[in-house]
Structure formats: C-alpha cells, structure tokens
C-alpha positions in Angstrom: 37.3 -31.5 -72.6 38.6 -35.1 -72.3 42.0 -33.6 -71.3 40.2 -31.5 -68.6 38.5 -34.5 -67.1 41.8 -36.6 -67.1 43.3 -33.7 -65.2 40.8 -33.8 -62.4 41.3 -37.6 -62.0 45.1 -37.2 -61.4 45.6 -33.6 -60.4 45.2 -34.2 -56.7 47.8 -37.1 -56.9 50.2 -35.0 -58.9 49.9 -32.1 -56.4 50.9 -34.6 -53.6 53.9 -36.0 -55.5 57.0 -34.6 -54.0 60.2 -34.5 -56.1 62.0 -36.9 -53.8 59.2 -39.5 -53.9 58.9 -42.5 -56.1 56.0 -42.6 -58.6 55.1 -45.9 -57.0 54.2 -44.1 -53.8 51.0 -42.7 -55.4 48.4 -44.2 -57.6 50.1 -43.1 -60.8 52.0 -44.9 -63.5 54.1 -44.0 -66.4 51.3 -44.9 -68.8 49.0 -42.4 -67.1 51.6 -39.7 -67.2 52.4 -40.2 -70.7 48.8 -39.3 -71.6 49.4 -35.7 -70.4 50.2 -33.3 -73.2 53.2 -31.2 -72.3 53.5 -29.1 -75.5 52.2 -26.0 -73.8 55.3 -26.0 -71.5 57.4 -25.2 -74.6 60.5 -26.8 -76.2 61.5 -29.8 -74.0 65.3 -29.1 -74.2 67.8 -26.3 -73.7 69.9 -27.1 -76.7 69.8 -23.6 -78.2 71.2 -22.3 -74.9 74.1 -24.8 -74.9 73.1 -25.5 -71.3 75.2 -27.7 -69.0 74.8 -28.3 -65.3 76.6 -30.0 -62.3 75.7 -30.7 -58.7 78.2 -31.1 -55.9 77.6 -31.8 -52.2 80.1 -30.9 -49.5 80.9 -32.6 -46.2 78.2 -30.5 -44.4 75.5 -31.9 -46.8 75.2 -28.5 -48.6 74.6 -28.7 -52.3 75.7 -26.3 -55.2 73.7 -26.6 -58.4 75.7 -25.0 -61.1 74.1 -24.0 -64.4 76.0 -22.6 -67.4 74.5 -21.4 -70.7 74.9 -19.0 -73.6 72.5 -16.4 -75.2 71.1 -17.7 -78.5 72.0 -15.4 -81.3 68.4 -14.4 -82.1 67.4 -13.7 -78.5 68.4 -10.0 -78.4 66.4 -6.9 -77.5 66.6 -5.3 -80.9 64.8 -2.0 -80.6 62.8 -3.1 -77.5 61.9 -0.2 -75.3 61.8 -0.5 -71.5 58.6 0.1 -69.5 56.4 -1.2 -72.2 57.1 1.7 -74.6 57.7 1.7 -78.3 57.5 -1.8 -79.9 56.9 -3.1 -76.4 53.6 -1.3 -76.1 50.7 -3.5 -75.0 48.7 -2.9 -78.2 49.8 -6.3 -79.6 50.3 -5.0 -83.1 53.9 -3.8 -83.0 55.4 -6.4 -85.2 57.9 -9.1 -84.2 61.1 -9.3 -82.2 64.4 -10.4 -83.8 63.6 -14.0 -83.2 60.5 -13.7 -85.4 57.9 -13.9 -82.6 55.6 -11.1 -81.3 57.3 -9.0 -78.7 55.1 -10.2 -75.9 54.8 -13.9 -77.0 55.7 -16.4 -74.4 59.0 -18.2 -75.1 59.4 -21.4 -73.1 62.4 -23.9 -73.1 62.8 -26.5 -70.4 64.6 -29.7 -69.3 64.0 -32.3 -66.7 66.8 -33.2 -64.4 67.9 -36.8 -63.6 66.5 -38.0 -60.3 69.8 -37.7 -58.4 69.6 -33.9 -59.1 66.0 -33.6 -57.9 66.6 -35.8 -54.9 69.5 -33.6 -53.9 68.2 -30.1 -54.7 64.5 -30.6 -54.7 64.2 -29.3 -58.2 62.6 -31.5 -60.8 63.2 -29.4 -63.9 64.2 -26.0 -65.0 63.1 -23.5 -67.7 64.7 -20.6 -69.4 62.4 -17.8 -70.6 63.5 -15.0 -72.9 61.3 -12.0 -72.3 62.4 -9.2 -74.7 59.9 -6.7 -73.1 60.1 -8.1 -69.7 57.1 -8.5 -67.4 55.5 -6.4 -64.6 55.8 -5.0 -62.1 57.4 -1.6 -62.3 61.1 -1.7 -63.3 61.2 -5.3 -64.3 59.5 -4.4 -67.6 62.8 -4.6 -69.5 64.5 -7.3 -71.7 65.6 -10.2 -69.5 66.2 -13.9 -69.1 64.2 -15.7 -66.5 65.9 -18.9 -65.2 63.3 -20.8 -63.3 63.6 -24.0 -61.2 60.4 -26.0 -60.5 60.1 -28.4 -57.6 57.1 -30.2 -59.2 56.8 -32.5 -62.2 56.0 -31.0 -65.5 52.8 -33.1 -65.8 51.4 -31.1 -62.9 52.3 -27.8 -64.5 50.4 -28.8 -67.6 47.1 -28.2 -65.7 48.0 -24.8 -64.4 45.6 -23.2 -66.9 43.4 -20.1 -66.6 41.4 -17.6 -68.6 43.8 -14.9 -69.8 43.5 -11.1 -70.3 45.7 -8.3 -71.6 49.2 -8.1 -73.2 51.3 -9.7 -72.0 48.8 -12.4 -71.3 48.1 -12.9 -67.6 45.5 -14.9 -65.7 42.4 -12.8 -65.1 41.6 -12.2 -61.5 38.1 -13.4 -62.3 38.4 -17.1 -62.9 35.4 -19.4 -63.4 37.2 -22.8 -63.3 38.7 -24.4 -60.3 42.1 -24.7 -62.1 42.1 -21.1 -62.8 41.1 -20.0 -59.3 43.9 -22.2 -57.9 46.3 -19.7 -59.6 45.4 -17.2 -56.9 45.4 -19.4 -53.8 48.2 -18.1 -51.6 50.0 -20.2 -48.9 48.8 -18.1 -45.9 49.6 -19.4 -42.4 46.4 -20.1 -40.4 47.9 -18.7 -37.2 49.5 -15.7 -38.8 48.1 -14.9 -42.3 50.5 -12.0 -42.8 53.2 -14.6 -43.5 53.3 -17.0 -46.5 54.7 -20.5 -46.0 57.9 -21.3 -47.8 58.5 -17.7 -49.0 61.1 -15.4 -47.7 60.1 -12.6 -45.2 58.5 -9.7 -47.1 57.6 -11.8 -50.3 54.0 -11.6 -51.4 52.0 -11.3 -54.7 51.4 -7.7 -55.9 48.6 -6.6 -53.6 46.9 -4.4 -56.3 47.6 -6.4 -59.4 48.5 -10.0 -58.6 50.4 -11.5 -61.6 49.7 -15.2 -62.4 50.6 -16.9 -65.6 49.6 -20.1 -67.3 52.0 -23.0 -66.4 54.1 -20.6 -64.2 51.8 -19.8 -61.2 51.4 -16.7 -59.1 54.5 -14.5 -58.8 55.6 -13.2 -55.4 58.3 -10.6 -54.8 59.8 -8.4 -52.1 58.1 -5.4 -53.6 60.3 -3.0 -51.7 63.3 -4.5 -53.6 61.8 -4.3 -57.0 63.2 -1.4 -59.1 60.8 1.5 -59.5 62.1 2.2 -63.0 63.6 0.0 -65.6 66.9 2.0 -65.7 67.5 0.8 -62.0 67.1 -2.9 -63.0 70.8 -3.6 -63.5 71.3 -6.6 -61.3 69.6 -10.0 -61.1 66.4 -10.2 -58.9 64.8 -13.3 -57.6 61.2 -14.3 -56.8 59.1 -17.3 -56.2 55.9 -18.7 -57.7 53.0 -20.5 -56.0 50.2 -22.5 -57.3 47.2 -23.7 -55.3 48.7 -22.5 -52.1 52.1 -24.2 -52.6 55.6 -22.8 -53.4 56.4 -24.4 -56.7 59.2 -22.4 -58.4 62.3 -20.3 -57.7 63.1 -17.8 -60.4 66.2 -15.7 -61.1 65.5 -12.6 -63.5 68.6 -11.4 -65.3 68.4 -8.1 -67.3 69.9 -8.2 -70.7 72.2 -5.3 -69.7 73.7 -7.5 -67.1 74.6 -10.3 -69.5 75.7 -8.2 -72.6 78.3 -5.8 -71.2 81.6 -6.3 -69.4 82.2 -9.2 -66.9 79.8 -9.1 -64.1 79.1 -10.9 -60.9 76.1 -10.8 -58.4 75.3 -12.9 -55.4 72.9 -13.0 -52.4 72.1 -14.8 -49.3 68.5 -14.0 -48.5 66.4 -14.1 -45.4 65.1 -17.3 -44.1 61.9 -18.9 -45.5 58.8 -18.6 -43.3 57.4 -21.9 -42.0 59.8 -23.8 -44.3 58.5 -27.2 -45.3 60.8 -27.4 -48.3 64.2 -27.6 -46.7 66.1 -27.7 -50.1 65.1 -24.3 -51.3 68.1 -22.2 -52.1 69.7 -20.3 -49.2 72.1 -18.4 -51.5 72.7 -17.8 -55.2 75.4 -16.4 -57.4 75.6 -15.3 -61.0 78.5 -14.4 -63.3 78.8 -13.3 -66.9 82.0 -13.8 -68.9 82.1 -11.3 -71.7 84.9 -13.2 -73.4 83.2 -16.5 -73.7 79.6 -15.2 -73.5 78.8 -17.8 -70.9 76.4 -17.1 -68.1 76.6 -19.1 -64.9 73.9 -19.5 -62.1 74.7 -21.4 -58.9 72.2 -22.1 -56.2 73.2 -23.4 -52.7 71.1 -25.1 -50.1 70.6 -28.0 -47.8 71.0 -31.2 -49.8 68.3 -34.0 -49.6 71.0 -36.5 -50.4 74.6 -36.5 -49.5 77.6 -38.7 -48.8 77.9 -42.1 -50.4 74.4 -42.1 -51.4 74.8 -39.0 -53.5 78.1 -40.1 -54.9 76.7 -43.4 -56.1 73.5 -42.0 -57.6 75.5 -39.3 -59.5 78.0 -41.8 -60.8 75.2 -44.1 -62.0 73.1 -41.4 -63.7 75.5 -38.7 -64.8 75.7 -38.5 -68.6 72.5 -40.5 -69.0 69.3 -39.0 -70.6 66.9 -37.2 -68.3 63.8 -39.1 -67.1 61.4 -39.8 -69.9 58.0 -38.9 -68.3 57.1 -36.8 -71.3 54.4 -37.5 -73.9 
C-alpha cells in the first residue's frame, strides 16, 4: 500500500517527463526515483542476448538505431504448438518450456540507454521478451521474440499495474483502480475520434478483446495486416502500445521461424503517424538474420532529436560508459 501511495505522489510528474528532458525540469530527484521498485520489469540487462547497439545520424538529421543480439540457448520453442494448442493450451498446467518456466510465463529483460541515445531517438530503454507460445490476436499466437522500445522512463512503467485474468495473463477490462483503468485509455483525437494520436493510420486496439498487459500497456495493431493463422506469421510485424492515452512503446514481433532458418531480411516504411507529437518515432525499420553467426539485427530509422556537432560530442563522451543509473 505504501508503494501505491508513493506512486500517486509522483505518477503525474513521471507521465509528464519526456525522454529528452532533464530530471531537474520536474519536481523529481534521483533519491525519489530510487525508491521505486523496478523488479517487476524483469532482468535489468540484456547480457544473455549478447546485445550490442549503435546510433548514427546523417547529414539530414536522420538517425539509425542498430540493435544486434543472439538467441539464448534455452529460449527455443521445444514442442510449443501454435494457436495455443498442445502445451500452449490456456489451462496453465501443461508443464514448463525448455527454459524451465511455465509456457505462458512472462519473460522480461531490459536495458536503459545512455542519454545521448534517448535524446537522439526518443527511446529511453528497450526490452526483449521471449514468448514461446506467442500472444493474441489470431496468427500471432506463435513462438516469437518481441523487441520493444519505450519512450518513457522505467520508473513510470513500474506503476502500469492492473487486475489480471486468464492465461496468458492480461488486464481485465473491468478495472477498479485508476492505475488499472489507465491501461484502457486510448489517445483519441477530440475533433476526429476515429484516429488515434501518434499511431499509424489503421492502428487501434482489438475492438472486441483489447489486449493490455501489466508494465507493457495497451497493444494496438493494424488488424488487417495481422495474420489470420499462425502458419502465415512468417515475417516480423510491428505494433505500438499506449498507456493513459499516450503512445509509450514501439514493438517489433519476430517469429521464431524467421530467426532460426536460412538467412532472412525484412523491412518496411509505414504510413505516417496521425497527429504526430512524437517526431522521433521510427519512420522505417529493417531486420536481418544471419544463419551462420546466429545474429539478429534490428534497425530503426527516423528524425533525430539531436544531430551535428551536438550529437557527435554527446556520443563521444558517453559511448562505452554504463547506462544511466536511475534504478533501485
């Protein structure tokens, strides 16, 4: 209960804290932030993925954020069945996956970027989720990696709680707390509620079964582009998450079949974002899988928040140094 009350004293300030702003610009300090328990966000490093990253900015002030990682040896589908069949049934008593955890357990690993990365790309930190049974809707219920980039600080995410139902665990549509109800607030435009701010055209939560998850927010897709059956989920798909009416995460979903066979490449330049107030959101993305090395690369491209000499200086000063230590 104490943690809940602490949350309400600082939640509004955390929500207003943009990635490119100094902590001194709001009534927060590192001591306050250090009181927030981040353990629910998972393992605070990506060491088991051997993850590396780099950011470059061209003469037109366009960034490329390049991520490279490998699949951990125990994060394999085993006998996972698509479409929530077999061991992926939603009964919750089908044993454990090869990594020793229940099939539908949440596996969270994350890392916070240095400030030059967040100032340039808008992304404060990233997570990799291994989902051996996948998640709804439709054909996305298949073994996959989700590579997620968050434009908010982890301390804010720590309060994205809700009452949960079902397997896999999702936020119940019937929430009694304000924090839980915030999971289902969508960023509708006042003058045209058919469009959602900072989401691409056609993106929206599932109209019949909106999917919100603790610490991840409410998922929005272009439902017309989502595979209808798992066998059609062969290339990466992207979606976005919102919380309390704000776009807070950009996610790339990569089916296991895409990163376990021969060399593969996929890329996309998507439609523009509606009423875009987050100018650094990716305008394009590309992924490759190298079967020889086992390396997976993800690159995002967009408008840089910092470029030229300012970017070069900040990168030179911070490159190779530990990420910001705002954690508990």
